[in-house]
C-alpha positions as CSV (number, residue, x, y, z in Angstrom):
1,X,0.0,0.0,0.0
2,X,2.8,2.4,0.9
3,X,4.5,1.7,-2.5
4,X,1.3,2.5,-4.4
5,X,0.9,5.8,-2.5
6,X,4.5,6.8,-3.3
7,X,3.9,6.0,-7.0
8,X,0.8,8.0,-7.1
9,X,2.5,11.0,-5.5
10,X,5.4,10.7,-8.0
11,X,3.0,10.8,-10.9
12,X,1.1,13.8,-9.4
13,X,4.4,15.7,-8.8
14,X,6.0,15.1,-12.2
15,X,2.9,15.1,-14.4
16,X,2.0,18.6,-15.6
17,X,-1.5,19.8,-15.4
18,X,-1.7,19.6,-19.2
19,X,-0.9,15.9,-19.0
20,X,-3.6,15.3,-16.4
21,X,-6.2,17.1,-18.6
22,X,-4.9,15.8,-22.0
23,X,-7.2,13.6,-23.9
24,X,-6.4,11.8,-27.1
25,X,-9.6,10.6,-28.7
26,X,-8.3,9.1,-32.0
27,X,-5.0,8.1,-33.4
28,X,-4.3,9.6,-36.8
29,X,-4.9,6.4,-38.8
30,X,-8.0,5.6,-36.8
31,X,-9.4,9.1,-37.5
32,X,-8.7,8.9,-41.2
33,X,-10.5,5.6,-41.4
34,X,-13.4,7.1,-39.5
35,X,-13.5,9.9,-42.1
36,X,-14.0,7.5,-45.0
37,X,-15.3,4.2,-43.5
38,X,-16.5,2.9,-46.9
39,X,-13.3,3.8,-48.7
40,X,-11.2,1.2,-50.4
41,X,-8.4,3.7,-51.0
42,X,-7.3,6.7,-49.0
43,X,-4.5,8.7,-50.6
44,X,-2.3,11.0,-48.6
45,X,-1.4,14.1,-50.6
46,X,1.3,16.5,-49.3
47,X,0.7,19.9,-50.9
48,X,3.0,22.9,-50.9
49,X,1.1,26.2,-51.2
50,X,2.7,29.0,-53.1
51,X,2.9,32.3,-51.2
52,X,0.0,33.6,-53.4
53,X,-2.1,30.5,-52.6
54,X,-1.3,30.9,-48.9
55,X,-2.3,34.5,-48.9
56,X,-5.6,33.6,-50.7
57,X,-6.4,30.9,-48.1
58,X,-5.6,33.3,-45.2
59,X,-7.8,36.0,-46.7
60,X,-10.7,33.6,-47.3
61,X,-10.3,31.9,-43.9
62,X,-9.7,35.2,-42.1
63,X,-6.9,33.5,-40.1
64,X,-3.2,32.7,-40.5
65,X,-1.8,29.5,-41.7
66,X,1.2,28.2,-39.8
67,X,2.9,26.7,-42.8
68,X,2.8,26.5,-46.6
69,X,2.7,22.7,-46.3
70,X,-0.7,21.0,-46.1
71,X,-1.5,17.3,-45.8
72,X,-4.8,16.3,-47.3
73,X,-6.4,12.8,-47.4
74,X,-8.5,11.9,-50.3
75,X,-11.0,9.0,-49.9
76,X,-12.2,6.9,-52.8
77,X,-14.3,3.8,-53.3
78,X,-14.2,2.1,-56.7
79,X,-12.4,5.1,-58.1
80,X,-15.3,7.4,-57.0
81,X,-14.3,10.4,-54.9
82,X,-15.8,10.3,-51.4
83,X,-14.2,13.4,-50.0
84,X,-11.3,15.2,-48.5
85,X,-9.9,15.3,-44.9
86,X,-7.4,17.7,-43.3
87,X,-6.0,17.5,-39.8
88,X,-5.4,20.8,-38.2
89,X,-3.3,21.4,-35.1
90,X,-3.6,24.7,-33.3
91,X,-3.5,26.3,-29.9
92,X,-6.8,27.0,-28.2
93,X,-5.7,29.1,-25.2
94,X,-2.2,27.9,-24.2
95,X,-2.4,24.2,-25.1
96,X,-2.9,22.3,-28.4
97,X,-5.9,20.8,-30.0
98,X,-6.0,18.5,-33.1
99,X,-9.1,18.4,-35.2
100,X,-10.0,16.8,-38.5
101,X,-12.4,18.4,-40.9
102,X,-13.9,16.2,-43.6
103,X,-15.4,17.7,-46.7
104,X,-17.7,16.1,-49.2
105,X,-16.7,16.1,-52.9
106,X,-18.6,19.3,-53.5
107,X,-16.7,21.1,-50.7
108,X,-19.3,21.1,-47.9
109,X,-18.3,20.1,-44.4
110,X,-19.2,16.4,-44.0
111,X,-18.0,16.1,-40.4
112,X,-15.7,17.5,-37.8
113,X,-13.8,15.4,-35.3
114,X,-11.7,16.3,-32.3
115,X,-8.7,14.0,-32.3
116,X,-6.9,15.4,-29.3
117,X,-7.6,18.1,-26.7
118,X,-5.1,19.3,-24.2
119,X,-6.9,22.1,-22.5
120,X,-9.1,21.3,-19.5
121,X,-11.9,19.0,-20.7
122,X,-14.4,21.5,-19.3
123,X,-13.7,23.5,-22.5
124,X,-14.2,20.5,-24.9
125,X,-17.1,21.3,-27.3
126,X,-20.0,18.8,-27.2
127,X,-20.8,16.6,-30.2
128,X,-24.0,18.5,-30.8
129,X,-22.1,21.8,-31.0
130,X,-19.8,20.3,-33.7
131,X,-22.9,19.4,-35.7
132,X,-23.4,23.1,-36.5
133,X,-20.6,22.8,-39.1
134,X,-22.3,19.9,-41.0
135,X,-23.0,20.9,-44.6
136,X,-21.4,24.3,-44.1
137,X,-19.7,26.2,-46.9
138,X,-17.3,29.1,-46.5
139,X,-19.6,32.1,-46.1
140,X,-19.2,35.3,-44.2
141,X,-21.6,34.1,-41.5
142,X,-19.6,31.0,-40.8
143,X,-18.2,32.5,-37.6
144,X,-19.0,32.5,-33.8
145,X,-21.9,34.9,-33.3
146,X,-23.0,34.3,-36.9
147,X,-24.1,30.8,-38.0
148,X,-22.0,29.3,-35.2
149,X,-23.3,29.6,-31.7
150,X,-20.7,30.2,-29.0
151,X,-20.0,27.8,-26.1
152,X,-20.6,29.3,-22.7
153,X,-17.3,29.3,-20.8
154,X,-15.3,28.0,-23.8
155,X,-15.3,30.9,-26.3
156,X,-11.6,30.3,-27.3
157,X,-12.4,26.7,-28.1
158,X,-15.4,27.8,-30.3
159,X,-13.3,30.3,-32.1
160,X,-10.3,27.9,-32.6
161,X,-12.6,25.2,-34.0
162,X,-14.4,27.7,-36.3
163,X,-11.0,28.9,-37.6
164,X,-10.0,25.4,-38.4
165,X,-13.1,24.7,-40.3
166,X,-12.7,28.0,-42.2
167,X,-9.1,27.1,-43.0
168,X,-10.0,23.7,-44.5
169,X,-12.9,25.2,-46.5
170,X,-10.6,27.9,-47.8
171,X,-8.0,25.3,-48.8
172,X,-10.7,23.5,-50.7
173,X,-11.7,26.7,-52.6
174,X,-8.1,27.6,-53.5
175,X,-6.6,24.2,-54.2
176,X,-9.6,22.1,-55.5
177,X,-12.5,24.3,-56.6
178,X,-10.1,26.5,-58.6
179,X,-8.1,23.5,-59.8
180,X,-4.8,24.8,-58.6
181,X,-3.3,21.5,-57.3
């Protein structure tokens, strides 16, 4: 019993508060499979945005991109396009969050999935809140306070998630809808 108590104390002393709150919901491969459950092929595409493309995406998304490098997953079944998925990592307040935004072939949001969340779980958006993004396109009202309701006590989470969705929709417009990839 004494050994167990000592081990628990060691974990509590050396574990950071972020580690105690951290929650990984999906591994990357598991999430990609969840994005396209009926796919017989999922292609990973690594895309390098030109400076002009990056600027276009940032203007459309109304937020900054961290890099010119984008990884997009394309799901297909029998050669038929099922959609696109992008995993976005960003900081919510002081800690990271990883989300996956899945788009239908016509560029609408098919689903959003939180892969990992390192802020306190009190700030984690509920599933029903994420459903607000379903079928969304990149429009001026796709923002917190517009089409997207805020989350009481988790405003930064709501804004970060909305920015991620806007980034992925902007990437679709610049790279796919305009045929620039």
